[in-house]
C-alpha positions in Angstrom: 4.6 -10.1 -21.2 5.4 -6.4 -20.9 7.0 -4.8 -17.9 3.9 -2.8 -17.2 1.8 -6.0 -17.2 4.2 -7.8 -14.9 4.3 -4.8 -12.5 0.5 -4.6 -12.6 0.2 -8.3 -11.8 2.5 -7.9 -8.8 0.7 -4.9 -7.4 -2.7 -6.7 -7.9 -1.4 -9.8 -6.1 0.1 -8.0 -3.2 -2.7 -5.4 -2.7 -5.0 -8.4 -2.5 -2.7 -10.0 0.1 -2.8 -6.7 2.0 -6.5 -6.8 2.1 -6.5 -10.4 3.3 -4.2 -9.4 6.1 -6.4 -6.6 7.2 -9.5 -8.9 7.1 -7.6 -11.6 9.1 -7.1 -9.4 12.2 -9.1 -10.9 15.1 -11.1 -7.7 15.7 -11.4 -4.1 14.6 -9.6 -3.1 17.9 -6.7 -5.4 17.1 -6.1 -3.5 13.8 -5.1 -0.5 15.9 -3.0 -2.2 18.5 0.8 -2.3 18.7 3.4 -4.0 20.8 6.3 -2.6 22.8 8.8 -1.1 20.4 6.2 -0.9 17.5 5.1 2.6 16.6 2.5 2.1 13.9 -0.5 -0.2 14.1 -1.4 -2.2 11.1 -4.4 0.1 10.4 -2.1 3.1 10.0 0.4 1.2 7.9 -2.5 0.2 5.5 -3.7 3.8 5.4 -0.1 4.9 4.7 0.1 2.5 1.8 -3.2 3.7 0.5 -2.1 7.4 0.6 1.3 6.5 -0.9 -0.2 4.7 -3.9 -3.0 7.1 -4.5 -0.6 9.9 -4.6 2.4 8.4 -6.5 0.5 6.2 -8.9 -3.1 7.3 -8.9 -2.6 11.1 -9.0 0.8 11.4 -10.6 0.6 8.7 -13.2 -3.2 8.2 -13.6 -4.3 11.8 -13.2 -6.9 10.8 -10.6 -7.9 13.6 -8.3 -6.4 13.1 -4.9 -5.1 15.4 -2.1 -2.8 13.6 0.2 -2.8 14.3 3.9 0.1 12.2 5.0 -0.3 13.1 8.7 -3.7 11.5 8.8 -2.3 8.2 7.5 -0.6 7.9 10.9 -3.1 9.7 13.2 -6.5 8.4 11.9 -7.6 5.6 14.2 -10.5 3.3 14.8 -11.8 2.6 11.3 -13.3 -0.8 11.1 -11.5 -3.7 9.2 -14.3 -3.5 6.7 -13.7 0.3 6.1 -9.9 -0.2 5.6 -10.5 -3.3 3.5 -12.9 -1.5 1.2 -10.4 1.3 0.7 -7.8 -1.3 -0.2 -10.2 -3.0 -2.6 -10.8 0.2 -4.4 -7.1 0.7 -4.6 -6.6 -2.7 -6.0 -9.1 -1.9 -8.8 -7.4 1.4 -9.8 -3.7 1.2 -9.2 -2.8 -1.9 -11.2 -4.8 -0.8 -14.3 -2.9 2.6 -14.3 0.4 0.7 -14.2 -0.7 -1.8 -16.8 -1.6 1.0 -19.2 1.8 2.6 -19.1 3.8 2.2 -22.3 7.4 1.2 -22.4 8.2 4.7 -23.3 6.3 6.1 -20.3 8.1 3.6 -18.0 11.5 4.9 -19.2 10.6 8.6 -18.8 11.6 10.5 -15.7 9.0 10.2 -13.0 7.0 13.5 -12.9 8.2 14.5 -9.4 11.6 14.3 -7.8 11.1 11.9 -4.9 13.7 10.7 -2.4 16.0 13.5 -3.5 16.9 12.2 -6.9 15.4 11.9 -10.3 14.6 8.4 -11.5 12.6 6.7 -14.3 9.0 5.8 -13.7 9.9 2.1 -13.9 12.6 2.6 -11.2 10.1 4.4 -8.9 7.4 1.8 -9.4 9.9 -0.9 -8.3 10.6 1.2 -5.3 6.9 1.6 -4.5 6.4 -2.2 -4.9 9.2 -2.8 -2.4 7.6 -0.2 0.0 4.3 -2.0 -0.3 5.9 -5.3 0.6 8.0 -4.0 3.4 4.8 -2.7 5.2 2.9 -5.8 4.2 5.5 -7.9 6.0 5.2 -5.7 9.0 1.4 -6.0 9.1 1.6 -9.8 8.8 4.1 -10.1 11.6 2.3 -7.7 13.9 -1.0 -9.6 13.3 0.6 -12.9 14.1 2.2 -11.4 17.3 -1.1 -10.0 18.4 -3.1 -13.2 17.9 -3.8 -15.1 21.1 -1.6 -18.2 21.3 -3.1 -21.2 23.0 -1.0 -22.8 25.8 1.0 -25.7 24.6 
């Protein structure tokens, strides 16, 4: 199995996990709640992941039209779980296929934009993006579990 196929598989799997997390919130309101010490609600983290992947994979590598407004990823509120989930479903249909179609040569080329103050290969940056996806996926899962009502024992 090629590196691009393996990466596409991982992005597919975890974008689907992200969508399941969003769908598992108890209500639309819960998607936008936080707890003391938590700055970003799960809804904003999901929108941030969407913007991040649409920009860095969709636009930069797949030449899909996109104009990122990063501030909105953190300020937009009150979308329904269904709205956020459908955005993530669309993402899970486009992003992995772009990654899977990258050749070994393209993976070893320098990523088209200098990100994080250093040049890196496309492969390296995709691994970084995958870690970023999972970091926020874990935050969303933990926040959802903490917000769920716990029956008295």
